[in-house]
Structures are given as structure tokens and as C-alpha cells.
C-alpha positions as CSV (number, residue, x, y, z in Angstrom):
1,M,60.7,51.3,-61.0
2,N,61.5,54.8,-60.4
3,I,60.6,58.4,-59.8
4,R,60.1,62.2,-60.1
5,W,63.1,63.8,-61.7
6,T,65.2,66.8,-61.9
7,P,68.0,67.5,-64.4
8,I,71.5,67.2,-63.3
9,K,74.2,67.6,-66.3
10,T,73.0,65.1,-68.8
11,A,71.2,62.4,-66.6
12,I,68.0,62.5,-65.5
13,V,67.9,61.9,-61.2
14,L,65.4,60.4,-59.6
15,A,64.6,62.8,-57.1
16,A,61.4,63.0,-55.1
17,L,57.3,62.2,-55.4
18,A,55.2,64.2,-57.4
19,I,52.9,65.1,-54.2
20,N,56.2,66.6,-52.5
21,P,58.6,67.9,-54.8
22,V,62.3,67.7,-53.4
23,H,65.3,68.2,-55.5
24,A,67.9,66.1,-55.9
25,Q,70.4,68.9,-55.5
26,E,69.5,69.2,-51.9
27,T,70.1,65.5,-51.0
28,K,72.6,65.4,-48.6
29,P,72.1,62.4,-45.9
30,A,68.4,62.0,-46.5
31,A,67.3,61.5,-43.1
32,M,68.6,64.6,-42.2
33,T,66.9,66.6,-44.9
34,V,63.8,65.3,-45.5
35,L,61.2,63.6,-43.2
36,P,59.6,60.0,-44.3
37,G,56.0,61.1,-44.2
38,D,56.5,63.8,-47.0
39,D,58.7,61.5,-49.3
40,F,59.8,58.2,-47.8
41,Y,61.8,56.9,-50.9
42,N,63.9,60.3,-50.9
43,Y,64.4,59.4,-46.8
44,V,65.7,56.0,-47.3
45,N,67.4,56.6,-50.9
46,G,68.4,60.5,-51.1
47,E,72.0,60.2,-50.2
48,W,72.6,57.3,-52.9
49,L,70.6,59.2,-55.5
50,A,72.6,62.6,-55.0
51,K,75.7,60.8,-55.7
52,T,75.1,57.8,-58.3
53,E,75.2,58.2,-61.4
54,I,73.6,56.4,-64.2
55,P,76.7,54.6,-66.5
56,A,76.7,55.9,-69.9
57,D,75.8,52.3,-71.3
58,R,72.6,52.0,-69.0
59,A,69.4,53.7,-69.6
60,A,68.5,53.0,-65.8
61,W,70.7,52.1,-62.6
62,G,69.8,50.6,-59.3
63,A,69.7,47.8,-57.1
64,T,68.9,45.0,-59.8
65,S,71.4,46.7,-61.8
66,V,74.0,46.3,-59.2
67,M,72.9,42.3,-58.7
68,S,72.7,42.1,-62.4
69,D,76.5,43.2,-62.8
70,E,78.0,41.3,-60.1
71,T,75.7,37.5,-61.3
72,N,77.3,38.7,-65.1
73,A,81.1,38.9,-63.3
74,R,80.7,35.4,-61.7
75,I,79.0,33.5,-64.9
76,L,81.8,35.3,-66.8
77,K,84.8,33.4,-64.7
78,L,82.7,30.6,-65.0
79,I,82.4,30.3,-68.6
80,E,86.0,31.5,-69.1
81,A,86.7,28.5,-66.7
82,V,85.2,25.7,-69.3
83,P,87.8,24.9,-71.7
84,A,90.3,23.8,-69.3
85,D,88.1,21.6,-67.2
86,P,87.9,18.1,-68.7
87,K,84.7,17.5,-66.4
88,A,82.5,20.5,-67.7
89,S,79.5,18.7,-69.0
90,A,78.4,18.8,-72.5
91,E,76.1,21.8,-71.9
92,S,78.8,23.8,-70.3
93,R,80.8,23.3,-73.2
94,K,77.8,24.8,-75.4
95,V,77.4,27.6,-73.0
96,A,81.1,28.5,-73.6
97,A,81.2,27.8,-77.3
98,F,78.2,30.3,-77.9
99,Y,79.5,33.0,-75.4
100,N,83.3,32.8,-77.4
101,S,81.3,32.6,-80.9
102,Y,79.5,36.1,-80.2
103,M,83.2,37.5,-78.6
104,D,85.1,36.6,-82.0
105,E,84.4,40.1,-83.3
106,A,87.2,39.7,-86.3
107,A,85.3,36.5,-87.5
108,I,81.8,38.5,-87.2
109,E,83.8,41.3,-88.6
110,A,85.2,39.3,-91.5
111,K,82.1,37.8,-92.7
112,G,79.8,41.7,-92.7
113,G,76.3,41.0,-94.0
114,A,76.7,37.7,-95.6
115,P,75.1,35.4,-92.9
116,L,71.6,37.3,-93.8
117,K,72.2,36.3,-97.4
118,P,70.5,32.8,-97.4
119,M,67.6,34.3,-95.0
120,L,67.1,37.1,-97.6
121,A,67.3,34.9,-100.7
122,K,64.3,33.0,-99.5
123,I,62.5,36.3,-99.2
124,D,63.7,37.8,-102.4
125,A,62.6,34.2,-104.2
126,I,58.5,34.9,-102.7
127,K,56.8,35.3,-105.8
128,D,53.1,35.7,-105.0
129,K,50.6,36.1,-102.0
130,A,51.1,32.3,-101.4
131,A,54.2,32.1,-100.8
132,L,54.4,35.1,-98.8
133,Q,51.6,33.7,-96.7
134,R,54.0,30.4,-95.9
135,A,56.9,32.7,-95.5
136,L,55.1,34.8,-92.6
137,G,53.6,31.3,-91.0
138,A,57.6,30.1,-91.1
139,S,58.7,33.2,-89.5
140,L,56.4,32.6,-86.1
141,R,58.5,32.1,-82.9
142,A,57.4,31.1,-79.5
143,D,58.6,34.8,-78.4
144,V,55.9,36.1,-76.1
145,D,54.1,35.4,-72.9
146,P,51.4,37.8,-72.0
147,L,50.5,36.7,-68.6
148,N,53.8,35.4,-66.9
149,A,56.1,37.9,-68.2
150,T,53.6,40.4,-69.8
151,N,55.8,40.2,-72.8
152,F,53.5,41.4,-75.8
153,F,56.4,42.2,-78.2
154,T,57.8,40.5,-81.4
155,E,58.8,41.8,-84.6
156,N,57.1,38.9,-86.3
157,L,53.7,39.2,-87.7
158,F,52.1,37.3,-84.6
159,G,53.6,36.0,-81.5
160,V,53.2,32.6,-80.3
161,W,53.0,31.4,-76.9
162,I,52.2,28.1,-75.7
163,A,50.6,26.9,-72.3
164,Q,47.9,25.5,-70.9
165,G,43.8,26.5,-72.0
166,L,42.4,29.2,-69.9
167,N,39.0,27.1,-69.9
168,D,40.8,23.7,-70.2
169,P,43.6,23.8,-67.5
170,A,44.9,19.9,-68.2
171,H,45.8,20.8,-72.1
172,N,48.4,23.0,-73.8
173,V,47.3,25.1,-76.3
174,P,48.9,27.7,-78.5
175,Y,47.9,31.6,-77.9
176,I,48.1,33.8,-80.8
177,L,49.4,37.8,-80.1
178,Q,49.4,40.7,-82.2
179,G,52.9,41.7,-83.8
180,G,54.7,42.9,-86.7
181,L,55.7,46.3,-85.1
182,G,59.5,47.7,-84.8
183,M,58.8,50.1,-81.8
184,P,57.3,49.1,-78.3
185,D,54.2,49.8,-78.4
186,R,50.8,50.9,-81.0
187,A,51.3,53.9,-78.8
188,Y,54.5,54.8,-80.7
189,Y,53.0,54.9,-84.3
190,L,49.3,56.4,-83.2
191,T,50.1,59.2,-80.2
192,D,49.9,62.8,-81.8
193,N,52.8,64.7,-80.4
194,A,56.2,66.2,-81.4
195,R,58.1,63.5,-79.5
196,M,56.3,60.4,-81.0
197,A,56.2,62.1,-84.4
198,D,60.7,62.6,-83.9
199,L,60.6,59.1,-83.2
200,R,58.7,57.8,-86.1
201,A,60.8,59.8,-88.6
202,K,63.6,58.4,-87.1
203,Y,62.6,54.9,-86.9
204,Q,62.1,55.4,-90.6
205,Q,65.3,56.6,-91.2
206,H,66.6,53.4,-89.0
207,I,64.8,50.8,-91.5
208,A,66.0,52.7,-94.3
209,A,69.7,52.5,-93.1
210,M,69.3,48.5,-92.1
211,L,67.9,47.5,-95.8
212,A,71.1,50.1,-97.2
213,L,73.6,48.4,-95.3
214,A,72.0,44.8,-96.3
215,G,72.3,46.1,-100.0
216,Y,68.8,47.0,-100.8
217,A,68.6,49.8,-103.6
218,D,66.5,52.7,-102.9
219,S,66.0,52.0,-99.2
220,E,64.6,55.1,-98.5
221,A,61.5,54.5,-100.8
222,R,61.1,51.1,-99.6
223,A,61.5,52.3,-95.7
224,A,58.5,54.4,-96.1
225,K,56.3,51.9,-97.3
226,V,57.6,49.5,-94.8
227,M,56.7,52.4,-92.3
228,A,53.2,52.8,-93.9
229,L,52.5,49.0,-93.3
230,E,53.4,49.5,-89.6
231,M,51.2,52.4,-89.0
232,A,48.4,50.4,-90.6
233,I,49.0,47.2,-88.4
234,A,49.4,49.2,-85.4
235,K,45.9,50.7,-86.0
236,S,44.4,46.9,-85.0
237,H,46.8,46.2,-82.6
238,A,45.1,46.5,-78.7
239,S,45.8,48.9,-76.5
240,R,48.7,48.0,-73.6
241,E,45.3,48.2,-71.0
242,D,43.1,46.0,-73.3
243,S,45.9,43.6,-73.5
244,A,46.1,43.1,-69.8
245,D,42.2,42.1,-69.9
246,I,42.0,38.4,-69.9
247,Q,38.6,38.1,-70.8
248,K,39.1,40.3,-73.9
249,A,41.6,37.4,-74.7
250,N,39.6,34.5,-74.3
251,N,38.7,33.8,-77.9
252,Q,38.6,30.0,-78.8
253,W,39.2,29.8,-82.7
254,T,39.4,27.0,-84.9
255,L,41.3,26.9,-88.2
256,K,37.3,27.5,-89.8
257,D,37.0,30.4,-87.7
258,F,40.3,31.9,-88.7
259,S,39.2,31.7,-92.3
260,A,35.6,33.2,-91.5
261,N,37.1,35.8,-89.0
262,A,40.3,37.3,-90.4
263,P,39.8,36.7,-94.1
264,G,42.8,37.4,-96.6
265,I,45.3,34.5,-95.2
266,D,45.1,30.7,-96.6
267,W,45.2,29.8,-92.7
268,P,45.8,26.1,-93.0
269,A,48.7,26.9,-95.3
270,F,49.8,29.8,-92.7
271,F,49.9,27.2,-89.8
272,K,51.2,24.3,-91.5
273,A,54.5,26.4,-92.5
274,A,54.6,27.6,-88.7
275,K,54.7,23.8,-87.8
276,L,50.9,23.9,-85.8
277,G,49.3,22.4,-88.6
278,D,48.0,19.8,-86.0
279,Q,46.3,22.1,-84.1
280,G,42.6,22.3,-84.1
281,K,42.2,24.8,-81.6
282,F,44.0,28.0,-80.8
283,I,43.1,30.9,-78.4
284,V,43.3,34.6,-80.1
285,W,44.6,36.8,-77.6
286,H,44.3,39.7,-79.9
287,P,41.3,38.8,-82.6
288,S,41.3,42.8,-84.0
289,A,45.1,42.6,-84.8
290,V,44.6,38.9,-86.3
291,K,41.7,40.5,-88.6
292,G,43.8,43.9,-89.4
293,A,46.5,41.7,-90.6
294,A,45.0,39.4,-92.5
295,A,43.4,42.4,-94.3
296,L,46.9,43.8,-94.8
297,V,48.2,40.5,-96.1
298,A,45.3,40.8,-98.5
299,S,45.4,44.3,-99.6
300,T,49.0,45.3,-99.6
301,D,51.6,45.0,-102.6
302,L,53.8,42.3,-102.5
303,A,57.0,44.1,-102.8
304,T,56.0,46.2,-99.4
305,W,55.7,43.0,-97.7
306,K,59.0,41.3,-98.9
307,D,60.8,44.6,-97.8
308,F,58.8,44.3,-94.3
309,L,60.2,40.7,-93.8
310,A,63.5,41.5,-94.9
311,F,64.0,44.6,-92.7
312,H,62.8,42.9,-89.4
313,Q,65.1,40.0,-90.0
314,I,67.6,42.1,-90.7
315,N,66.5,44.1,-87.6
316,H,65.9,41.1,-85.1
317,F,69.7,39.5,-85.9
318,A,71.9,43.0,-86.3
319,P,73.3,42.4,-82.7
320,N,74.8,39.1,-84.5
321,L,76.3,41.0,-87.4
322,S,79.4,43.3,-88.4
323,K,80.0,46.8,-86.3
324,A,78.2,48.0,-89.1
325,F,74.6,46.3,-88.2
326,V,75.2,46.6,-84.3
327,E,75.9,50.6,-84.0
328,Q,73.0,51.2,-86.4
329,R,70.4,49.3,-84.1
330,F,71.7,50.8,-81.4
331,A,71.6,54.4,-82.9
332,F,68.0,54.1,-82.7
333,Y,67.1,51.6,-80.0
334,G,69.4,52.8,-77.6
335,K,69.9,56.5,-77.6
336,A,66.8,57.7,-79.7
337,L,64.4,55.5,-78.2
338,S,65.7,55.1,-74.4
339,G,68.4,57.8,-74.4
340,T,71.4,55.5,-73.8
341,P,74.5,57.4,-74.7
342,E,76.6,54.3,-75.0
343,Q,76.4,50.6,-76.2
344,T,76.9,48.0,-73.5
345,L,80.1,46.6,-73.7
346,R,80.5,43.7,-75.8
347,W,81.0,41.0,-73.0
348,K,77.8,42.1,-71.3
349,R,76.1,41.6,-74.7
350,A,77.4,38.3,-75.1
351,L,76.6,37.0,-71.9
352,A,73.1,38.5,-72.3
353,A,72.8,36.5,-75.7
354,T,73.9,33.2,-74.1
355,S,71.7,33.4,-71.1
356,G,68.8,34.5,-73.6
357,A,69.9,31.3,-76.0
358,L,70.8,28.5,-73.3
359,G,68.8,30.0,-69.8
360,E,68.6,26.9,-67.9
361,P,72.5,25.5,-68.6
362,V,73.7,28.6,-67.6
363,G,71.3,28.9,-64.3
364,H,72.6,25.3,-63.8
365,M,76.4,26.8,-63.8
366,Y,75.7,29.6,-61.7
367,V,73.7,27.9,-58.4
368,D,75.9,24.8,-58.4
369,R,78.6,27.2,-57.8
370,Y,76.9,30.6,-55.8
371,F,73.9,29.1,-54.6
372,P,74.0,27.1,-51.0
373,A,71.2,25.0,-49.7
374,E,71.2,26.6,-46.5
375,H,70.2,29.7,-48.5
376,K,67.5,27.9,-50.2
377,A,66.2,26.3,-46.5
378,R,66.2,30.1,-45.2
379,V,64.0,31.5,-47.9
380,R,61.7,28.5,-48.3
381,Q,60.8,28.9,-44.6
382,M,60.1,32.4,-45.3
383,A,57.7,31.6,-48.3
384,T,55.8,29.6,-45.7
385,N,55.6,31.9,-43.3
386,I,54.5,34.2,-45.7
387,I,51.9,32.2,-47.1
388,A,50.8,31.5,-43.8
389,A,50.2,35.0,-43.2
390,F,48.2,35.5,-46.1
391,S,46.2,32.9,-45.1
392,K,45.3,34.3,-42.0
393,R,44.8,37.7,-43.6
394,I,42.0,35.9,-46.1
395,D,40.2,34.6,-42.7
396,K,40.3,38.1,-41.2
397,L,38.1,39.7,-44.4
398,D,34.7,40.4,-42.9
399,W,33.9,41.5,-46.1
400,M,34.0,37.9,-48.0
401,A,31.4,35.1,-48.2
402,P,32.9,31.8,-47.0
403,A,32.1,30.0,-50.3
404,T,34.6,33.2,-51.6
405,R,37.3,32.1,-48.7
406,A,37.1,28.5,-49.4
407,Q,38.2,28.8,-53.3
408,A,40.7,31.4,-51.9
409,H,42.2,29.1,-49.3
410,A,42.6,26.6,-51.9
411,K,44.6,28.7,-54.4
412,L,47.2,28.8,-51.4
413,D,46.8,25.5,-50.5
414,T,48.0,24.5,-54.2
415,L,50.3,27.2,-54.9
416,Y,53.8,25.5,-56.1
417,V,56.3,27.4,-55.1
418,G,60.0,27.3,-57.0
419,I,62.8,28.6,-54.9
420,G,66.6,29.1,-56.7
421,F,66.0,26.5,-59.3
422,P,63.6,24.2,-61.4
423,D,62.9,20.7,-59.6
424,K,64.0,19.5,-63.1
425,W,66.4,20.5,-65.9
426,Q,65.3,20.7,-69.5
427,S,67.7,19.1,-71.9
428,Y,69.3,20.9,-74.6
429,A,71.0,17.7,-76.0
430,G,69.2,19.0,-79.5
431,L,70.6,22.6,-79.7
432,D,73.6,22.6,-82.2
433,V,76.0,25.3,-81.2
434,K,79.2,25.9,-83.5
435,Q,82.2,27.4,-82.5
436,G,82.8,30.6,-84.7
437,D,78.8,30.7,-86.0
438,A,77.4,33.3,-83.9
439,F,74.6,34.2,-86.2
440,G,73.9,30.9,-86.9
441,N,73.4,29.9,-83.3
442,A,71.2,32.7,-82.7
443,V,69.1,31.2,-85.4
444,R,69.2,28.0,-84.3
445,A,68.6,28.7,-80.7
446,E,65.5,30.2,-81.6
447,E,64.3,27.7,-83.6
448,F,65.4,24.9,-80.9
449,R,63.4,27.1,-77.9
450,T,60.3,27.0,-80.5
451,A,60.6,23.8,-81.1
452,Q,60.7,22.9,-77.3
453,Q,57.4,25.0,-76.5
454,F,55.8,23.3,-79.5
455,G,56.6,19.9,-78.1
456,K,54.3,20.8,-75.0
457,L,51.5,20.8,-77.4
458,H,51.9,16.8,-77.3
459,K,52.9,16.8,-73.4
460,K,50.8,16.9,-70.2
461,V,50.8,20.2,-68.6
462,D,53.5,20.5,-66.1
463,R,52.8,23.2,-63.2
464,T,56.3,22.6,-62.5
465,E,58.0,24.2,-65.2
466,W,59.9,27.4,-64.8
467,A,59.2,30.5,-67.0
468,M,63.0,32.1,-65.8
469,S,66.3,30.8,-66.0
470,P,68.0,30.5,-62.3
471,H,70.1,33.4,-62.6
472,T,67.5,35.9,-63.4
473,I,67.3,39.0,-61.3
474,N,63.4,39.0,-61.1
475,A,60.8,36.7,-59.7
476,V,57.3,35.7,-61.7
477,N,53.7,34.5,-60.6
478,M,52.1,32.3,-63.1
479,P,48.4,32.4,-62.8
480,M,47.5,29.3,-64.8
481,Q,50.2,27.3,-63.3
482,N,49.2,28.4,-60.1
483,A,52.7,29.1,-59.4
484,I,55.6,31.4,-58.4
485,N,59.1,31.1,-59.2
486,I,62.1,33.3,-57.0
487,P,65.7,32.5,-58.8
488,A,68.6,32.2,-57.1
489,G,69.6,35.1,-59.1
490,Y,67.2,37.0,-57.0
491,L,68.2,35.8,-53.7
492,Q,71.3,38.4,-53.3
493,A,71.9,41.4,-51.2
494,P,70.0,43.7,-51.0
495,Y,67.0,41.6,-51.7
496,F,68.2,38.9,-49.9
497,D,71.0,39.1,-47.3
498,P,71.9,36.1,-45.4
499,K,73.8,38.4,-43.1
500,A,71.2,41.0,-42.3
501,S,68.4,40.7,-40.0
502,D,64.6,39.1,-40.2
503,A,63.1,42.6,-40.6
504,Q,65.3,43.8,-43.1
505,N,65.2,40.6,-45.1
506,Y,61.5,40.0,-45.0
507,G,60.7,44.1,-46.0
508,A,63.2,43.5,-49.2
509,I,63.0,39.4,-50.1
510,G,59.7,39.1,-48.3
511,T,57.8,41.5,-49.8
512,T,58.9,40.0,-53.1
513,I,57.5,36.5,-52.2
514,G,54.6,38.2,-51.1
515,H,54.0,40.2,-54.2
516,E,54.3,37.0,-56.3
517,V,51.8,35.5,-54.2
518,S,49.4,37.9,-53.9
519,H,49.8,38.3,-57.9
520,S,47.5,35.0,-57.4
521,F,44.6,37.4,-55.7
522,D,45.4,40.5,-58.0
523,D,43.0,41.6,-60.5
524,Q,44.1,39.1,-63.0
525,G,45.4,36.3,-60.9
526,A,41.9,36.5,-59.0
527,Q,40.0,35.4,-62.2
528,F,41.7,31.9,-61.8
529,D,40.9,29.3,-59.6
530,A,43.0,27.0,-58.0
531,Q,43.6,24.3,-61.1
532,G,44.3,27.5,-63.2
533,R,41.2,27.8,-64.8
534,L,39.8,31.2,-66.0
535,R,36.5,31.1,-63.5
536,D,34.3,33.4,-61.6
537,W,34.2,31.8,-58.0
538,W,33.6,35.3,-56.1
539,T,30.0,36.3,-55.2
540,K,28.5,39.4,-56.4
541,E,28.9,41.0,-53.5
542,D,32.6,39.7,-53.0
543,L,33.8,40.9,-56.3
544,A,32.0,44.3,-56.3
545,H,34.1,44.9,-52.8
546,F,37.2,43.9,-54.6
547,K,36.7,46.1,-57.2
548,A,35.6,49.0,-55.5
549,A,38.8,48.8,-53.2
550,S,41.0,48.4,-56.2
551,A,39.5,51.3,-57.6
552,K,40.7,53.2,-54.8
553,L,44.2,52.1,-55.4
554,V,43.9,53.1,-59.5
555,A,42.8,56.4,-58.4
556,Q,45.8,56.6,-56.1
557,Y,48.6,55.9,-58.5
558,S,47.1,57.6,-61.1
559,A,47.7,60.9,-59.0
560,Y,51.1,60.4,-59.2
561,K,52.5,62.5,-62.2
562,P,56.4,61.8,-62.7
563,F,56.3,64.6,-65.3
564,P,54.3,67.4,-66.2
565,D,52.6,66.3,-69.1
566,L,52.6,62.4,-68.2
567,A,51.0,61.0,-65.3
568,V,51.2,56.7,-63.8
569,N,48.6,54.9,-65.5
570,G,46.7,53.3,-62.6
571,Q,44.6,51.1,-64.6
572,L,47.6,49.8,-66.2
573,T,49.6,49.7,-63.0
574,L,47.1,47.9,-61.2
575,S,48.1,44.3,-61.1
576,E,51.3,45.1,-59.8
577,N,50.1,47.8,-57.2
578,L,47.7,45.4,-55.8
579,A,50.9,42.6,-55.3
580,D,52.9,45.5,-54.0
581,L,49.8,46.4,-51.5
582,A,49.2,42.9,-50.4
583,G,52.6,41.5,-50.3
584,M,53.7,44.0,-47.9
585,G,50.9,43.3,-45.8
586,A,51.4,39.7,-45.5
587,S,55.3,40.1,-45.0
588,Y,54.6,42.5,-42.6
589,D,52.7,40.2,-41.1
590,A,55.2,37.2,-41.2
591,Y,57.8,39.2,-40.2
592,R,56.2,40.1,-36.9
593,A,55.3,36.5,-36.6
594,A,58.9,35.4,-36.8
595,M,60.0,37.7,-34.4
596,D,57.9,36.1,-31.7
597,G,56.8,39.2,-29.7
598,K,60.4,40.7,-29.8
599,A,59.5,43.0,-32.8
600,T,60.1,46.6,-32.2
601,V,59.4,49.9,-33.8
602,A,63.4,49.6,-34.7
603,S,62.8,46.5,-36.4
604,D,59.6,47.8,-37.8
605,R,61.8,50.6,-39.7
606,E,64.2,48.3,-40.7
607,F,61.6,46.6,-42.2
608,F,60.1,49.4,-44.1
609,I,63.7,50.7,-44.8
610,G,64.4,47.1,-46.5
611,N,61.4,47.6,-48.9
612,A,62.6,51.1,-50.3
613,L,66.3,50.1,-50.2
614,K,65.2,47.1,-53.0
615,N,63.5,49.9,-55.0
616,R,66.3,52.4,-55.7
617,N,66.7,53.1,-59.0
618,K,67.4,56.1,-61.5
619,M,66.5,56.2,-64.8
620,R,66.6,58.6,-67.7
621,E,63.9,60.6,-69.3
622,P,63.3,58.6,-72.4
623,A,63.6,55.1,-71.1
624,M,61.3,56.3,-68.1
625,R,58.6,57.7,-70.4
626,Q,58.6,54.5,-72.5
627,R,57.9,52.5,-69.3
628,I,55.3,54.6,-67.9
629,L,53.7,53.9,-71.3
630,S,53.9,50.2,-71.5
631,D,55.1,48.7,-68.5
632,G,52.6,47.1,-65.8
633,H,54.9,48.3,-62.9
634,S,54.7,51.8,-61.4
635,P,58.3,53.7,-60.8
636,S,60.1,52.6,-58.0
637,A,59.2,55.9,-55.7
638,Y,55.2,55.1,-56.2
639,R,56.6,51.3,-55.4
640,A,58.1,52.4,-52.1
641,A,55.2,54.5,-51.0
642,T,52.8,51.4,-51.3
643,A,53.8,51.4,-47.4
644,R,51.5,54.9,-46.7
645,N,48.5,52.4,-46.9
646,L,49.7,50.3,-44.1
647,D,48.7,51.5,-40.8
648,A,52.6,50.2,-39.3
649,W,54.2,52.5,-41.1
650,Y,52.8,55.5,-39.5
651,E,53.7,54.2,-36.4
652,A,57.5,53.3,-37.4
653,F,58.1,56.5,-38.5
654,D,55.4,58.9,-36.3
655,V,54.0,60.2,-39.7
656,K,51.4,62.8,-39.2
657,P,48.5,64.2,-40.7
658,G,49.5,67.2,-43.0
659,Q,52.9,65.7,-44.5
660,G,53.0,64.6,-48.2
661,L,52.3,61.0,-48.0
662,Y,49.6,60.8,-45.1
663,L,46.4,59.2,-45.5
664,A,43.8,59.3,-43.1
665,P,42.9,55.7,-41.8
666,A,39.3,55.7,-44.1
667,D,41.7,56.7,-47.2
668,R,44.2,53.7,-46.6
669,V,43.5,51.1,-49.6
670,R,43.0,47.8,-47.9
671,V,42.0,44.8,-50.2
672,W,43.9,41.5,-48.7
């Protein structure tokens, strides 16, 4: 979510678009110094950018950060009120117990690294490769989501995702993804430049420090071997771009296929230990990584694998241990990797951990108190209007064949739109939360979530299941479910302001709703039909037109260069850029229809300004570089510049040829 940067003191300040640099020191009231046609993002947000400092405990700060802080403050009050409330639900009491246990620093400090000992003792007891393979299998968790959350990261050897089949939407199946790395992506291991080499050195030092804290002798030598193993694992990993290619992910394997395609692991024993032994079919998202990891299990010595397992358990659960572990983890992941000077306050970390473990119970508490029915009704109506506008846009596409148009309408007609919170709440009765056991609570919460997810393998597919907690500051499209979620936490100013004009709300939350709807028709979503089946429902000619228009958008975004040595990856960000473009167009049409002929140039300006306001953000350089390498979203200024592809923006702000953002009508990308 961010832009071109100019250093001010120690912070990296988002200043202007690379196509027309404007120094942050020059930003007074932005509208007085910057023309909207030169740099629309800075025109709207320049004064805020100049005045705002990134908090020392953050890698970035923006509109969603403010919303998150306000939401956290509200949830904290709700949790603090639980012990004195005789009517508090059992799940609310679990929330309070989890949070208060995390906050009991004295008890956590007194235990030191002791909570790790049973876990590490099991690893130490591994005597041969057969036992190692069972331990690797038992470590698997349902901790990734490649499609809805584009989350490919797990420290475990593989990640598991449970969802309906790509080719069989009636049944849930286990997906197997690459894992086993402690840094965010293969690029951090394989990129040959000074910055990445420095991070690799610091990561190896971090491995050694964590092992030493847990009492391991010769930690530096052990760390060198673990690092070498991770370097080898990274070489078999798919790139972030390839991971986003659904066609490359559609690999159905049986147990026999694992043995034939990825020798080196006793796969029946491995999956039995993972509690997936009753599954006959899997979808392997990253075949090269599975093959590579299996070969390494066979070829790498047992001691190195045991140290690998020990380090990643220590590293993963470090936030739930004593101060020495917490500070060492932050020294690498916070300071070195993200450039964040200070650790987030403990109560905020406690809330994040509690929300991660008990997402729906926390969200239930939030919506009961802070999300009135009238807000849900208003946003529901906006969503209905935006979907109707998108439908009309489909009808106006002169390049689309009737057969393709019918399939597109079928997707819209069956789209599930979740507003605020899920239709039915999940039960957390089976989660054991013990007061005073912060470490154990974290371990049991992960095991509980994995059991929840694995349980779906024996149930019917639920297309109304939510992928986000209700208090989340985000939104999501789920292409296989043909569904979107707009959580209550997202429905706050500046995204949704019940006191604001329709123009501003359609420009802000409306473009977000449109964005999520449009994901059903981006380069990924367009590969799924109305039932969520991966299927080519396009005519050859329509698909060629779609790909050509998409290629123009790739080129447009690849021309943005936030740093002299690093440009936006237009292919990596294509899905999000397509959704931004189509979502803005559909929301604009819906806003104009809602105004019923009363829209003006001034209200059009409100619409586009509303979109730029929601995108305001500042990010430190290391975090920004990490985002560009691994995140599918473009930096914020370029997202606000999506408007340069809409004719109405030119009219609203009198944008002329020669200005930095001007595109000739023929060069404006039009897809949906």
C-alpha cells in the first residue's frame, strides 16, 4: 500500500509518484502545491504525509492503522469488562483468559524457556529417519491460504490448506504447499545482492541466538547447518509469481503419486502422523518444493534436521516465552527485516495473539457492541447497487460473446456477500484455555484450529463460511466459494462513515466492495465458474481480449519505480490492480445511479478523493521493499492512481495532456 519515498530524519516518508517526484519537504496543503493531474495521491494526502510520523513500533502507518488502533482500544475495554460481568458467555471468558495469560509477564518470565522442554525433548528423542518423518508430519498445521489470503508462509516443512477441490467443488480436500523457511520468501535466500546477503547473515545469527537461548551447545555451528538446509529448501521453492498461477497449482496426487513423484519420505507414515492418513487425494500446490523437500529428508543428516525442527519450534513460539526470546525474535523480524525501531506494546501483541487464536469469539464481542443493524443495512444496499452496476457493465462490453457474458452473469447472480459477520458462528467449546498458561494456550489454539479445518474434510462444502474474523480491518474475495466478506471492523471511517456523503462512501468502502466483487473476474477469479470450479468458460477470442487488456495494466504498473533499483512487479500485482480498476469503475457507476441525476463535478471529486484518502499510508523502506517483493498489492499511491484510467476523473479535476498522470483515451486501460 505505498509509494515513492524521500528520507526525513530516520523515517522513510511517502512523497510522490515516481513519474513526477514531489519532495515531502515541499508538501504544504497539498492542493495548493500539487496538481491532481501530476500526482493525485499527494494532492489529496500531501499535508497528512508531511505531518505524520510512523510510530516507532510500526513498519508502516496509514488509514487502516488508525482503524486498527481504535478497534483494539474498543476490544480491550470489552475484554477488561468480562471478569466482572456475570452474564459473560463461556467464549468471552476464554477470550479474557487467553489475553490475561499473555499479559502475565511475571509468570511467563519465571518459567523462562521451560515450556519448550517437552517439545524439544520429543525432537531430541528422534533416533532415525523414520521417526524424523513422523515428527515432520506431526508438525503440519492448517496455517496457509494461497487463494483467499495469498498466505504462502509457514515455518513447517509444508503448509496445509483445507478447501473445496479445484475440479470438484462439492468436496473439501487437503492442499499441500511449500514451507520450511524462516524468512518471508525464496528471494531472501537466492537474490544475489548486498542487502539480501546481509539479511542472510543476520538470520543465521538469529538462528544461533535462539538455539543458544534454549540451551543448545555449539549453536553457531548448528545454525550454519540449519541455514544451509534452508538455502537448499529455498532452491526448490516456486517464485511468488508462479505461486499465484492457479494452473500450475492444480496437481492432484494420490498417496502412490507422492511416493512416485517425491521419493525420500515414507508418505503413508508422514500423513498418518499429520492426521491426514484417511485422505486418498491431495492437491499439491508446489510440486517442485514437495519433491525437493523429500529428497533433502533423505540426503541431509539427522542431526541437522533435528536442529531445524528445534529452531523453528523455538522461533515460532518465541512470542509466548520470556523476554529474552521475545527480544531476540524482534531484533531480527522487527528491526533487521522490517526496519521497525521499537517493539509493539505488550497489550497490543496480546490482543493480536488473542484475535489469532479466538477470532470469531472476539469478533462476536465486537459486533454485539459496535456494529448496529442500520450500518449493515446501508452497506448491504451499497453492495447490491455495486453488483447491479457491474452487471450493467458486463452487458455493455462489445467485445464479449453472449456465451461468455451468460457465464459472467451467472457468477454475479450466485455471489455470496457477507457483510459485517458470518451467518452462523463457529463453536470454540473444544478449545481448552487455561489461565496462566500463555505458552500452552498458544499451542492448543493452533491444534484446535487445525482440527477445525481438518474436520471440514468430512463435511459438506459451506460456501457461506467466512475467511476473516468480524473485527478484521480488511476484506476478501473467495473465488472457489464465489463469495466475499466485508467484516464489521472494516466498516469504519475513512472506509465507511455513516455521516459522510454517498459520494465519499462509494469512493471509499464502495470501491473496496467493488474491488472484492471484481476479484471474481480478475486474472485468477476469471478462471473459476459460478460453482467455484476451475474451468475455462471463455471463448478463445474473449480470453485473448482480456489478456491483452491485462497486459496493458501490467505494463502500466511495471513502469512505477518506488526505488532506483526496484520497480513494482506488474505481473505479481495484476490481480489486485485489475480489481482496483474494475471495482472503482463499478462503484462510480453505482454512486452515479444512487444520486439519481443529482451528481455534480463536486460530488465526483468527493468520490475520487474518498478513494485516495482510504489509501493514505507511509512505510519504512525495508518493509516497503519486502512488500514489493512478496505482496500482491501495489504501493498505495499507485493504487490511488488507478483513477487515471477513468474518463470521469479527468473531467472532475480538469486533467490535461502534459500532466504526469495524463493518459490519452486510447491508453486508458479498460477491462470490465
